[in-house]
MIZANU-801320 format. One record per residue: z, y, x of N, C-alpha, C in turn. Coordinates in steps of 0.05 Angstrom, whole numbers, plus 5000, padded with zeros to 4 digits. Layout:
+------+---------+--------+-------+----------+---------+------+---------+--------+
! n_up ! n_north ! n_east ! ca_up ! ca_north ! ca_east ! c_up ! c_north ! c_east !
+------+---------+--------+-------+----------+---------+------+---------+--------+
!    Z !       Y !      X !     Z !        Y !       X !    Z !       Y !      X !
...
+------+---------+--------+-------+----------+---------+------+---------+--------+
***
This chain:
+------+---------+--------+-------+----------+---------+------+---------+--------+
! n_up ! n_north ! n_east ! ca_up ! ca_north ! ca_east ! c_up ! c_north ! c_east !
+------+---------+--------+-------+----------+---------+------+---------+--------+
! 2110 !    5117 !   6776 !  2135 !     5102 !    6771 ! 2158 !    5120 !   6763 !
! 2160 !    5142 !   6778 !  2182 !     5161 !    6772 ! 2178 !    5174 !   6745 !
! 2153 !    5180 !   6737 !  2148 !     5192 !    6711 ! 2155 !    5173 !   6688 !
! 2151 !    5147 !   6693 !  2157 !     5127 !    6673 ! 2187 !    5126 !   6668 !
! 2203 !    5127 !   6689 !  2232 !     5127 !    6686 ! 2242 !    5152 !   6672 !
! 2231 !    5175 !   6679 !  2239 !     5200 !    6665 ! 2231 !    5199 !   6636 !
! 2208 !    5187 !   6629 !  2200 !     5185 !    6602 ! 2220 !    5168 !   6586 !
! 2228 !    5145 !   6596 !  2246 !     5128 !    6582 ! 2274 !    5140 !   6580 !
! 2283 !    5155 !   6600 !  2308 !     5169 !    6599 ! 2308 !    5191 !   6577 !
! 2285 !    5205 !   6575 !  2282 !     5225 !    6554 ! 2282 !    5212 !   6527 !
! 2269 !    5190 !   6523 !  2269 !     5175 !    6498 ! 2298 !    5166 !   6491 !
! 2312 !    5156 !   6511 !  2340 !     5147 !    6507 ! 2358 !    5170 !   6499 !
! 2355 !    5193 !   6512 !  2371 !     5217 !    6506 ! 2365 !    5227 !   6478 !
! 2340 !    5228 !   6470 !  2332 !     5236 !    6443 ! 2343 !    5217 !   6422 !
! 2342 !    5191 !   6428 !  2353 !     5171 !    6409 ! 2383 !    5174 !   6405 !
! 2397 !    5178 !   6427 !  2426 !     5182 !    6425 ! 2433 !    5207 !   6410 !
! 2419 !    5229 !   6416 !  2423 !     5254 !    6402 ! 2417 !    5252 !   6372 !
! 2395 !    5238 !   6366 !  2388 !     5234 !    6337 ! 2409 !    5218 !   6323 !
! 2419 !    5197 !   6336 !  2440 !     5181 !    6323 ! 2465 !    5197 !   6318 !
! 2473 !    5213 !   6338 !  2497 !     5230 !    6335 ! 2493 !    5250 !   6312 !
! 2470 !    5263 !   6311 !  2465 !     5282 !    6290 ! 2465 !    5269 !   6262 !
! 2453 !    5245 !   6260 !  2453 !     5231 !    6235 ! 2482 !    5224 !   6226 !
! 2498 !    5215 !   6245 !  2526 !     5209 !    6238 ! 2540 !    5235 !   6229 !
! 2537 !    5256 !   6244 !  2553 !     5281 !    6239 ! 2545 !    5294 !   6213 !
! 2520 !    5294 !   6206 !  2511 !     5308 !    6182 ! 2506 !    5290 !   6158 !
! 2507 !    5264 !   6161 !  2502 !     5246 !    6138 ! 2525 !    5227 !   6133 !
! 2532 !    5211 !   6152 !  2553 !     5190 !    6149 ! 2581 !    5202 !   6146 !
! 2588 !    5220 !   6165 !  2615 !     5232 !    6165 ! 2621 !    5246 !   6139 !
! 2604 !    5265 !   6129 !  2610 !     5278 !    6104 ! 2612 !    5259 !   6080 !
! 2595 !    5239 !   6080 !  2596 !     5219 !    6059 ! 2623 !    5204 !   6059 !
! 2632 !    5196 !   6082 !  2658 !     5183 !    6084 ! 2681 !    5201 !   6075 !
! 2680 !    5226 !   6083 !  2701 !     5245 !    6076 ! 2702 !    5249 !   6046 !
! 2678 !    5253 !   6034 !  2677 !     5257 !    6005 ! 2687 !    5233 !   5990 !
! 2681 !    5209 !   5999 !  2690 !     5185 !    5986 ! 2720 !    5182 !   5989 !
! 2731 !    5188 !   6012 !  2760 !     5186 !    6017 ! 2775 !    5206 !   5999 !
! 2765 !    5231 !   5998 !  2778 !     5251 !    5981 ! 2776 !    5244 !   5951 !
! 2753 !    5233 !   5943 !  2750 !     5225 !    5915 ! 2770 !    5203 !   5908 !
! 2774 !    5184 !   5926 !  2793 !     5163 !    5921 ! 2822 !    5173 !   5921 !
! 2827 !    5192 !   5939 !  2854 !     5204 !    5940 ! 2860 !    5219 !   5914 !
! 2842 !    5235 !   5904 !  2846 !     5250 !    5879 ! 2847 !    5231 !   5855 !
! 2830 !    5210 !   5856 !  2830 !     5191 !    5834 ! 2857 !    5176 !   5832 !
! 2868 !    5169 !   5855 !  2894 !     5156 !    5854 ! 2916 !    5175 !   5845 !
! 2913 !    5200 !   5852 !  2933 !     5220 !    5843 ! 2931 !    5223 !   5812 !
! 2907 !    5223 !   5802 !  2903 !     5226 !    5773 ! 2916 !    5202 !   5758 !
! 2912 !    5178 !   5769 !  2924 !     5155 !    5756 ! 2954 !    5155 !   5758 !
! 2964 !    5164 !   5781 !  2993 !     5164 !    5786 ! 3007 !    5185 !   5768 !
! 2995 !    5208 !   5765 !  3007 !     5230 !    5749 ! 2999 !    5229 !   5720 !
! 2980 !    5211 !   5713 !  2969 !     5210 !    5686 ! 2959 !    5238 !   5678 !
! 2942 !    5249 !   5695 !  2931 !     5276 !    5690 ! 2913 !    5275 !   5665 !
! 2913 !    5298 !   5651 !  2896 !     5301 !    5627 ! 2874 !    5320 !   5633 !
! 2857 !    5325 !   5613 !  2835 !     5343 !    5616 ! 2844 !    5372 !   5620 !
! 2870 !    5377 !   5614 !  2881 !     5404 !    5618 ! 2887 !    5409 !   5648 !
! 2887 !    5389 !   5664 !  2894 !     5391 !    5692 ! 2869 !    5394 !   5710 !
! 2846 !    5402 !   5699 !  2822 !     5403 !    5714 ! 2823 !    5423 !   5738 !
! 2837 !    5445 !   5734 !  2840 !     5465 !    5756 ! 2856 !    5453 !   5779 !
! 2877 !    5438 !   5773 !  2893 !     5426 !    5793 ! 2877 !    5404 !   5808 !
! 2862 !    5389 !   5793 !  2845 !     5367 !    5805 ! 2824 !    5379 !   5823 !
! 2811 !    5400 !   5814 !  2791 !     5413 !    5831 ! 2803 !    5425 !   5856 !
! 2827 !    5437 !   5853 !  2841 !     5448 !    5877 ! 2849 !    5426 !   5896 !
! 2859 !    5404 !   5886 !  2866 !     5381 !    5904 ! 2842 !    5371 !   5919 !
! 2819 !    5368 !   5905 !  2795 !     5359 !    5918 ! 2785 !    5379 !   5939 !
! 2785 !    5405 !   5932 !  2777 !     5425 !    5952 ! 2795 !    5425 !   5976 !
! 2821 !    5422 !   5972 !  2840 !     5422 !    5995 ! 2835 !    5398 !   6013 !
! 2830 !    5375 !   6000 !  2825 !     5351 !    6016 ! 2800 !    5354 !   6032 !
! 2779 !    5364 !   6020 !  2754 !     5368 !    6035 ! 2757 !    5388 !   6057 !
! 2772 !    5410 !   6052 !  2777 !     5430 !    6073 ! 2793 !    5419 !   6096 !
! 2813 !    5403 !   6089 !  2831 !     5392 !    6109 ! 2816 !    5372 !   6128 !
! 2795 !    5360 !   6117 !  2779 !     5341 !    6133 ! 2753 !    5354 !   6144 !
! 2751 !    5380 !   6143 !  2729 !     5393 !    6156 ! 2704 !    5399 !   6139 !
! 2706 !    5396 !   6113 !  2684 !     5402 !    6095 ! 2693 !    5424 !   6076 !
! 2674 !    5437 !   6065 !  2680 !     5456 !    6043 ! 2657 !    5454 !   6023 !
! 2663 !    5462 !   5999 !  2643 !     5461 !    5978 ! 2624 !    5484 !   5980 !
+------+---------+--------+-------+----------+---------+------+---------+--------+
***
């Protein structure tokens, strides 16, 4: 009986840990990249940026990613 409870607690712990790791390494970065892309896209529309502004756009995207805990 005691081994059965320990087995299910271990399964529960592994499931929770797996869910957290999936969120941290898959969902969170995807959400941050999407948010930064939208932020830069709205800046491009607002400032009417041209193809000559690619360095500024790349820098803005890199800063947004860095500010939110990601880097390229």
